[in-house]
C-alpha positions as CSV (number, residue, x, y, z in Angstrom):
1,M,271.5,100.3,65.1
2,S,269.2,102.8,66.4
3,V,265.4,102.6,66.1
4,I,265.5,105.4,63.7
5,E,268.1,103.3,61.6
6,D,266.0,100.3,61.8
7,S,262.9,102.2,60.7
8,Q,264.7,103.6,57.7
9,T,266.0,100.2,56.8
10,L,262.6,98.6,57.0
11,K,261.0,101.5,54.8
12,A,263.6,101.0,52.3
13,S,263.0,97.2,52.3
14,V,259.3,97.6,52.0
15,E,259.6,100.2,49.2
16,Q,262.0,97.9,47.2
17,Q,259.6,95.0,47.7
18,L,256.6,97.2,46.5
19,R,258.6,98.3,43.3
20,F,259.1,94.6,42.6
21,E,255.4,93.8,42.9
22,R,254.6,96.6,40.6
23,L,257.1,95.2,38.1
24,L,255.3,91.9,38.3
25,T,252.0,93.4,37.9
26,E,253.1,95.1,34.8
27,F,254.5,92.0,33.4
28,S,251.2,90.3,34.2
29,T,249.1,93.0,32.5
30,T,251.4,93.0,29.5
31,F,251.4,89.3,28.8
32,I,247.5,88.7,29.6
33,S,246.3,90.1,26.4
34,L,249.4,89.7,24.3
35,P,249.2,88.3,20.8
36,A,251.3,85.1,20.3
37,R,253.6,86.6,17.8
38,E,254.7,89.5,20.3
39,V,255.4,87.2,23.0
40,D,259.1,86.7,22.3
41,K,259.8,90.2,22.0
42,A,258.0,90.9,25.4
43,I,260.0,88.3,27.2
44,D,263.2,89.8,25.9
45,H,262.0,93.2,27.2
46,A,260.9,91.7,30.6
47,Q,264.2,90.0,31.0
48,Q,265.9,93.6,30.3
49,R,263.7,95.0,33.1
50,L,264.8,92.4,35.4
51,V,268.4,92.9,34.7
52,E,268.0,96.8,35.3
53,F,265.8,96.0,38.4
54,F,268.2,93.8,40.1
55,G,271.5,95.4,38.8
56,V,272.9,92.1,37.3
57,V,274.7,91.4,34.3
58,A,271.9,89.0,32.7
59,V,268.6,87.1,33.5
60,R,267.7,83.9,31.9
61,C,264.4,82.0,31.7
62,G,264.4,78.2,31.7
63,R,261.8,75.6,31.6
64,F,261.8,71.7,31.9
65,L,260.5,69.7,29.1
66,K,259.1,66.7,30.9
67,T,258.3,64.7,27.7
68,E,262.0,65.1,26.5
69,R,263.7,65.2,29.8
70,T,265.5,68.3,28.8
71,F,266.2,71.7,30.3
72,A,265.6,74.5,27.7
73,L,267.3,77.8,28.3
74,R,265.6,80.8,26.7
75,M,268.1,83.1,24.7
76,P,267.1,86.5,23.2
77,G,267.4,87.0,19.7
78,R,267.1,83.2,18.7
79,R,264.4,81.9,16.4
80,R,261.4,80.8,18.6
81,G,263.7,81.7,21.4
82,W,264.4,78.5,23.1
83,I,267.6,76.6,22.9
84,F,268.3,73.0,24.6
85,K,271.2,73.3,26.7
86,R,271.2,69.9,28.4
87,R,269.4,66.3,28.6
88,L,268.5,65.6,32.3
89,S,269.0,62.5,34.1
90,L,266.3,63.0,36.6
91,K,263.5,60.6,37.4
92,W,260.0,61.7,36.8
93,P,257.9,62.8,38.6
94,L,259.9,65.4,40.3
95,P,259.3,65.5,44.1
96,G,257.1,68.4,45.1
C-alpha cells in the first residue's frame, strides 16, 4: 500500500470509530432519563440501530443472572423482554 492508501484507510477507520462512539453517546443520553415503562421499546430501537450500524442480521442482548445461574436472552416483542434460554453449570464467582 502507498502512503496515501494507508492514510485513507486510517481516516476511514477513525471515522467509523467516531460514528460508533456517537451512537453509544446517543444511547446513553436516551437511557439516562428514560421512564421505566419505555425501556423495552428503547432497547428494541437500540438493537435495530446496532443492526443497521454493523450491517448484520440481528443483535441480541443477554445477561447472566447469578442468583438463578441462568443466562437470559432479551427478545424483542416479548412481555418484559427477557426469556431464559439455558441454565448454566458455571461455578460462581466467575473469574475476572
